[in-house]
C-alpha distance (Angstrom), angle and dihedral (degrees) to the residues before:
residue distance angle dihedral
X1 . . .
X2 3.74 . .
X3 3.73 100.2 .
X4 3.78 104.4 161.1
X5 3.78 90.7 136.7
X6 3.82 91.5 51.0
X7 3.87 90.4 56.5
X8 3.82 91.3 66.7
X9 3.79 118.2 101.7
X10 3.83 110.5 -85.5
X11 3.81 94.8 -114.9
X12 3.84 92.8 50.0
X13 3.82 91.0 46.2
X14 3.78 93.1 51.1
X15 3.81 91.3 46.7
X16 3.80 89.9 50.8
X17 3.80 91.4 48.7
X18 3.83 90.6 51.4
X19 3.82 90.7 51.6
X20 3.77 93.9 49.8
X21 3.84 94.7 45.5
X22 3.80 91.2 43.7
X23 3.80 91.0 52.9
X24 3.79 91.5 48.5
X25 3.81 91.1 49.6
X26 3.84 90.4 53.2
X27 3.82 90.9 47.9
X28 3.79 89.3 49.7
X29 3.78 92.2 51.5
X30 3.83 91.2 49.7
X31 3.79 94.7 47.4
X32 3.87 92.0 46.3
X33 3.76 91.6 50.0
X34 3.82 92.4 48.6
X35 3.83 89.9 48.3
X36 3.78 91.4 54.7
X37 3.81 90.8 52.0
X38 3.79 92.3 55.1
X39 3.82 125.8 83.5
X40 3.73 146.1 76.6
X41 3.83 87.1 -42.0
X42 3.83 112.5 40.6
X43 3.76 113.9 -137.4
X44 3.79 129.2 -172.6
X45 3.86 124.7 -122.8
X46 3.80 85.8 -109.7
X47 3.82 90.6 57.6
X48 3.83 90.8 49.4
X49 3.83 96.5 48.7
X50 3.83 90.0 41.2
X51 3.80 91.7 56.6
X52 3.78 92.0 47.7
X53 3.80 93.3 47.5
X54 3.82 92.2 47.8
X55 3.77 89.6 50.5
X56 3.87 93.6 49.3
X57 3.79 91.7 44.1
X58 3.78 94.9 48.2
X59 3.82 91.8 -122.7
X60 3.86 122.3 150.2
X61 3.83 111.9 -78.7
X62 3.82 121.8 -119.0
X63 3.74 126.8 -135.5
X64 3.83 97.7 -90.4
X65 3.77 96.8 42.2
X66 3.83 93.5 91.2
X67 3.81 89.3 61.1
X68 3.76 91.0 58.7
X69 3.78 99.9 35.7
X70 3.81 101.3 38.7
X71 3.81 103.5 29.5
X72 3.77 116.4 20.9
X73 3.81 104.2 28.4
X74 3.87 96.3 57.5
X75 3.79 90.3 44.5
X76 3.76 93.9 51.4
X77 3.79 90.8 46.6
X78 3.78 90.7 50.4
X79 3.79 92.6 48.8
X80 3.83 88.9 51.3
X81 3.83 92.3 49.9
X82 3.77 95.5 46.1
X83 3.81 93.6 43.8
X84 3.84 91.4 49.4
X85 3.82 91.9 47.2
X86 3.87 95.1 51.1
X87 3.81 94.8 43.0
X88 3.79 96.0 45.7
X89 3.82 90.7 45.6
X90 3.76 90.1 50.5
X91 3.83 91.1 52.2
X92 3.79 91.3 49.6
X93 3.79 95.0 48.8
X94 3.80 92.9 47.0
X95 3.77 90.0 52.4
X96 3.79 95.5 43.1
X97 3.84 94.5 47.9
X98 3.87 91.8 34.9
X99 3.79 87.3 -133.5
X100 3.81 122.5 124.4
X101 3.83 92.3 -157.1
X102 3.78 96.6 61.8
X103 3.77 123.6 105.9
X104 3.85 131.3 150.0
X105 3.80 94.1 -102.4
X106 3.80 95.4 46.5
X107 3.82 96.0 55.5
X108 3.82 94.6 45.0
X109 3.83 102.8 -99.0
X110 3.85 92.8 120.2
X111 3.82 94.5 46.0
X112 3.84 90.7 46.0
X113 3.81 89.6 51.7
X114 3.83 90.5 47.4
X115 3.84 90.4 51.1
X116 3.81 90.6 52.6
X117 3.82 92.2 47.5
X118 3.77 94.5 45.7
X119 3.81 89.9 48.7
X120 3.77 89.6 59.0
X121 3.80 92.4 45.3
X122 3.80 94.7 51.4
X123 3.77 100.6 32.6
X124 3.79 101.1 28.1
X125 3.85 108.6 33.6
X126 3.78 139.8 -71.3
X127 3.75 127.1 -51.8
X128 3.80 119.3 -104.3
X129 3.78 94.3 28.9
X130 3.86 88.7 140.9
X131 3.75 139.2 -73.9
X132 3.81 94.8 -47.2
X133 3.84 90.8 49.4
X134 3.84 90.4 50.8
X135 3.83 90.5 52.2
X136 3.81 91.3 47.9
X137 3.85 92.6 53.6
X138 3.80 90.3 44.0
X139 3.79 92.9 52.2
X140 3.83 91.4 47.2
X141 3.81 91.6 48.2
X142 3.80 89.5 49.2
X143 3.79 92.0 51.1
X144 3.83 90.7 49.7
X145 3.76 92.7 48.5
X146 3.78 93.6 46.1
X147 3.80 92.3 50.2
X148 3.79 93.8 50.6
X149 3.80 92.7 44.4
X150 3.83 90.6 50.7
X151 3.78 89.6 50.1
X152 3.82 93.0 50.7
X153 3.79 89.1 46.0
X154 3.84 91.4 52.3
X155 3.83 92.0 49.9
X156 3.79 91.8 45.9
X157 3.82 90.3 51.6
X158 3.80 92.0 53.9
X159 3.82 94.7 47.3
X160 3.82 111.8 10.2
X161 3.79 104.6 -164.1
X162 3.79 131.8 115.6
X163 3.80 97.1 -115.4
X164 3.81 93.1 53.9
X165 3.75 92.4 47.5
X166 3.76 94.8 49.7
X167 3.79 94.4 43.3
X168 3.84 88.7 50.5
X169 3.78 87.4 51.7
X170 3.80 91.0 51.2
X171 3.83 91.0 50.6
X172 3.82 93.4 46.9
X173 3.80 90.4 48.6
X174 3.79 90.5 50.7
X175 3.82 92.4 49.1
X176 3.86 92.1 47.3
X177 3.79 90.8 47.3
X178 3.83 90.0 51.2
X179 3.83 89.2 52.1
X180 3.86 89.3 48.1
X181 3.80 88.4 50.7
X182 3.84 92.1 53.8
X183 3.81 91.7 47.8
X184 3.78 91.7 46.8
X185 3.84 89.6 53.5
X186 3.84 88.6 52.4
X187 3.84 94.7 46.7
X188 3.76 125.5 106.6
X189 3.84 121.9 -124.5
X190 3.82 90.8 -99.0
X191 3.83 91.3 50.0
X192 3.78 91.2 48.2
X193 3.81 89.7 62.5
X194 3.81 88.6 54.8
X195 3.83 92.3 45.2
X196 3.84 93.1 58.7
X197 3.85 85.8 69.2
X198 3.81 90.7 65.3
X199 3.79 100.7 48.5
X200 3.81 98.7 49.0
X201 3.78 104.4 18.4
X202 3.82 125.8 -122.6
X203 3.79 140.5 -176.2
X204 3.77 90.4 -157.5
X205 3.81 114.5 127.8
X206 3.81 93.6 26.7
X207 3.79 112.4 156.6
X208 3.76 137.6 163.3
X209 3.82 92.5 -89.7
X210 3.87 93.0 57.6
X211 3.80 89.8 43.0
X212 3.80 93.3 51.8
X213 3.85 90.9 45.7
X214 3.83 94.9 54.6
X215 3.80 103.7 29.9
X216 3.82 99.1 79.0
X217 3.83 93.2 54.2
X218 3.81 93.8 49.4
X219 3.78 95.4 41.7
X220 3.82 91.1 50.1
X221 3.81 89.5 57.7
X222 3.81 95.0 40.9
X223 3.79 91.5 52.8
X224 3.81 95.7 42.1
X225 3.82 101.3 44.6
X226 3.85 98.4 63.6
X227 3.81 89.3 56.3
X228 3.83 86.1 71.2
X229 3.79 95.7 49.4
X230 3.83 94.3 111.9
X231 3.85 89.9 49.2
X232 3.81 89.7 52.9
X233 3.81 88.9 51.3
X234 3.76 88.6 53.7
X235 3.82 91.9 47.2
X236 3.83 88.7 57.5
X237 3.84 86.5 67.3
X238 3.81 90.5 55.8
X239 3.85 134.8 -87.1
X240 3.80 93.7 -87.9
X241 3.76 92.9 52.5
X242 3.79 90.7 45.5
X243 3.79 89.6 53.2
X244 3.81 91.2 50.0
X245 3.82 87.6 54.1
X246 3.81 89.0 58.0
X247 3.83 102.6 -97.5
X248 3.80 121.7 135.7
X249 3.82 93.7 -134.8
X250 3.81 99.9 -170.6
X251 3.81 94.0 49.4
X252 3.82 90.4 43.7
X253 3.81 92.3 51.0
X254 3.81 92.3 48.6
X255 3.83 90.2 51.9
X256 3.78 93.4 47.2
X257 3.84 91.6 47.8
X258 3.80 90.8 51.0
X259 3.82 93.3 49.0
X260 3.80 94.8 46.8
X261 3.81 90.9 45.9
X262 3.80 89.2 50.1
X263 3.80 94.0 51.0
X264 3.84 94.8 42.6
X265 3.81 94.2 44.7
X266 3.81 92.6 49.2
X267 3.79 89.4 50.3
X268 3.77 93.1 48.1
X269 3.78 90.6 44.2
X270 3.80 92.8 64.3
X271 3.84 104.7 27.1
X272 3.77 106.1 25.7
X273 3.83 125.8 -128.4
X274 3.81 112.4 -20.7
X275 3.78 107.8 174.9
X276 3.83 135.3 -159.5
X277 3.85 98.1 21.3
X278 3.80 88.0 105.0
X279 3.77 91.7 50.1
X280 3.81 102.3 40.4
X281 3.79 103.0 43.9
X282 3.87 101.2 48.7
X283 3.77 90.5 48.8
X284 3.76 93.1 50.6
X285 3.79 90.4 48.7
X286 3.84 92.1 45.6
X287 3.82 92.7 49.6
X288 3.83 92.2 51.3
X289 3.81 101.4 39.5
X290 3.80 110.2 13.4
X291 3.81 137.6 -107.1
X292 3.82 100.8 -69.3
X293 3.84 103.5 130.2
X294 3.78 91.1 -152.5
X295 3.80 86.1 73.3
X296 3.79 100.0 20.5
X297 3.83 96.1 64.0
X298 3.81 100.9 49.7
X299 3.81 91.6 37.2
X300 3.83 91.4 50.8
X301 3.81 90.1 50.0
X302 3.82 90.7 53.0
X303 3.80 93.0 42.0
X304 3.83 90.7 50.3
X305 3.78 90.6 51.2
X306 3.78 91.0 50.6
X307 3.78 93.0 47.1
X308 3.79 96.3 49.5
X309 3.80 95.2 44.3
X310 3.81 87.6 52.6
X311 3.80 93.3 45.7
X312 3.79 91.5 48.2
X313 3.81 90.7 50.7
X314 3.79 90.5 52.9
X315 3.81 90.9 45.5
X316 3.77 95.7 55.5
X317 3.82 97.9 39.0
X318 3.83 109.2 35.7
X319 3.88 94.3 72.1
X320 3.86 97.7 21.8
X321 2.99 132.6 -163.0
X322 3.84 82.2 33.3
X323 3.77 121.1 57.0
X324 3.81 130.7 -133.8
X325 3.83 119.5 -137.2
X326 3.80 105.8 -103.4
X327 3.80 90.7 -133.9
X328 3.78 89.3 69.9
X329 3.78 91.9 56.6
X330 3.84 93.9 48.9
X331 3.80 91.5 45.2
X332 3.84 91.2 51.9
X333 3.83 87.2 54.2
X334 3.77 100.3 37.5
X335 3.81 101.2 39.3
X336 3.83 96.7 65.6
X337 3.78 90.0 39.1
X338 3.86 90.6 54.2
X339 3.80 91.7 49.9
X340 3.78 90.6 49.4
X341 3.81 91.1 48.1
X342 3.81 92.1 47.5
X343 3.85 92.2 51.1
X344 3.80 91.7 45.3
X345 3.80 91.7 50.5
X346 3.80 94.0 46.0
X347 3.83 95.2 47.7
X348 3.77 100.9 40.5
X349 3.80 102.4 26.0
X350 3.80 89.0 -130.0
X351 3.80 116.4 164.8
X352 3.75 106.8 -166.2
């Protein structure tokens, strides 16, 4: 394991981590503020902060405050949560499988979650029918993501190499997409409008009810995963070496898989399939600041939030008043990056 950053004295390392995370927090605040100023009606940063301060202080609202508090703030918070969930899950899966090409979407977790969610939409009622409906779709998406993750894990345990893992992901994606195709054929016209969310990804229609429904599941994973950063560092050395260091590797892997499946499935349940965030962000963080998961996991979460808020801002402004699916934006960024990463790995044998 390349652990140059881990060789630094502990005090210097902790100070460096605080600087990096502090810089990412400031960047996130700037990007989020900019996102809330953009839209059909342009607002200034002063308008945005004024609306937030009036709300917190219980003062009378002004005419434009509803745009910030009802429309743009929940959407920006949702983008931050989903981006953090996908990026942090990607960092965990890359460390756990010791493979830089792994991310939740690539090995079928996202499509499995989408299949579960679409199954509930078509067979069990429409999406957005209220808080209970949101929970039902979330639970179904979680079950689908958990099943596909468990299947990939089982295949990886039998033959732990990158090609097998990726081919298994391709097969699971194909099976899930076939199931989605059948359900799409069965769907009514009203359900078809909901289903478009799952195939291309979108944050449109985000409100406080959806945010409250999905936030606990994602926050649980985001708070729990960094606790296991040292164990992930040990897993980079190999399962045998991690066991010698005192970690129960099988139990640890099952827990990490459940947490990443929970975060990814909750994200897919509310925003559809948004690919490549879990691949692109952890690699960018790792190239800049090294593979230490004590920094990589929180930095990836912040980086994912920044990326998805920025992508959503582009998606809803570049062709205004229409709106591009956010999955197109992330695919345009992540597709070329994945090809570059694949060629780099094949030619140099580098394992990030």
